[in-house]
C-alpha positions in Angstrom: -27.9 5.2 13.4 -28.1 6.2 9.7 -25.0 7.8 9.5 -23.0 4.7 10.7 -24.8 2.7 8.1 -24.0 5.3 5.5 -20.0 5.3 6.3 -20.1 1.6 6.6 -21.4 1.4 2.9 -18.9 3.8 2.0 -16.2 2.1 3.3 -17.2 -0.9 1.9 -17.6 0.4 -1.6 -14.2 2.0 -1.5 -12.6 -1.2 0.2 -13.9 -3.4 -3.2 -13.1 -0.7 -5.8 -9.6 -0.6 -4.0 -9.4 -4.4 -4.0 -10.8 -4.7 -7.6 -7.8 -2.2 -9.0 -5.5 -3.2 -6.7 -4.8 0.1 -4.7 -4.8 0.6 -1.3 -7.1 3.1 -0.3 -5.9 4.4 2.8 -5.9 8.1 1.6 -9.8 7.3 1.1 -10.3 5.5 4.2 -9.3 7.8 6.6 -11.0 11.3 5.7 -14.1 8.8 5.5 -13.4 7.9 9.2 -12.7 11.1 10.5 -15.9 12.6 8.8 -17.7 10.0 10.8 -16.0 11.0 13.7 -13.1 9.1 15.0 -10.1 10.9 16.0 -6.9 10.9 13.4 -5.0 8.4 15.2 -8.1 5.9 15.6 -8.9 6.6 12.0 -5.5 5.5 10.3 -5.5 2.5 12.4 -8.6 1.5 11.3 -7.9 2.2 8.0 -4.7 -0.3 8.3 -7.0 -2.9 9.7 -9.0 -2.0 6.6 -6.7 -2.5 4.2 -5.2 -5.6 5.7 -9.0 -7.3 5.6 -9.0 -5.9 2.2 -5.7 -7.7 1.2 -7.0 -11.1 2.7 -10.0 -10.9 0.9 -8.5 -10.1 -2.8 -6.2 -12.9 -1.8 -8.3 -15.3 -1.4 -10.5 -14.2 -4.8 -7.3 -13.8 -6.8 -5.9 -17.7 -5.4 -9.1 -19.0 -6.6 -8.6 -18.1 -9.9 -4.9 -19.3 -10.0 -3.6 -15.5 -10.9 -1.2 -15.3 -7.5 2.4 -15.4 -8.4 3.8 -16.8 -5.3 7.2 -17.0 -6.6 7.3 -13.3 -6.9 5.6 -13.0 -3.6 8.3 -15.1 -2.1 10.9 -12.8 -3.7 9.6 -9.6 -2.5 8.4 -10.5 0.6 11.2 -11.1 2.5 13.3 -7.5 2.2 10.1 -6.1 2.6 9.6 -7.4 6.2 13.6 -7.1 7.2 13.3 -3.1 6.1 10.0 -2.4 7.8 11.7 -3.7 11.0 15.3 -2.0 10.2 13.1 1.5 9.5 12.1 2.2 12.9 15.5 2.7 14.4 16.8 4.4 11.5 14.1 6.6 11.5 14.7 7.1 15.2 18.3 8.4 14.4 17.4 10.6 11.7 14.5 12.5 13.1 16.5 14.8 15.2 18.1 15.5 12.2 14.8 16.0 10.3 13.5 18.2 12.8 16.4 20.6 12.9 16.2 20.9 9.4 12.1 21.8 9.7 13.4 24.3 12.1 15.6 26.4 9.6 
């Protein structure tokens, strides 16, 4: 029980620091979660959830202080969303080529 509390406090501390500095922190969450006993896939998925929760909390704080540039967000976000969806089929096309390169 104490171990879970220590890991929760560690994750919370990392999330606070990463939110304050504007960094993601996924490279810190995954090792902590793996050390807590999660398998790598679960740790990566949980880290993504933590990133989304941290981003939403930071958005609320920054919006409260009127420091969110919504015009810039509306310019940057749509291409990012589109390319995220187009990236999956592209990876499926390139993976066979990538695997053959690694075998050389």
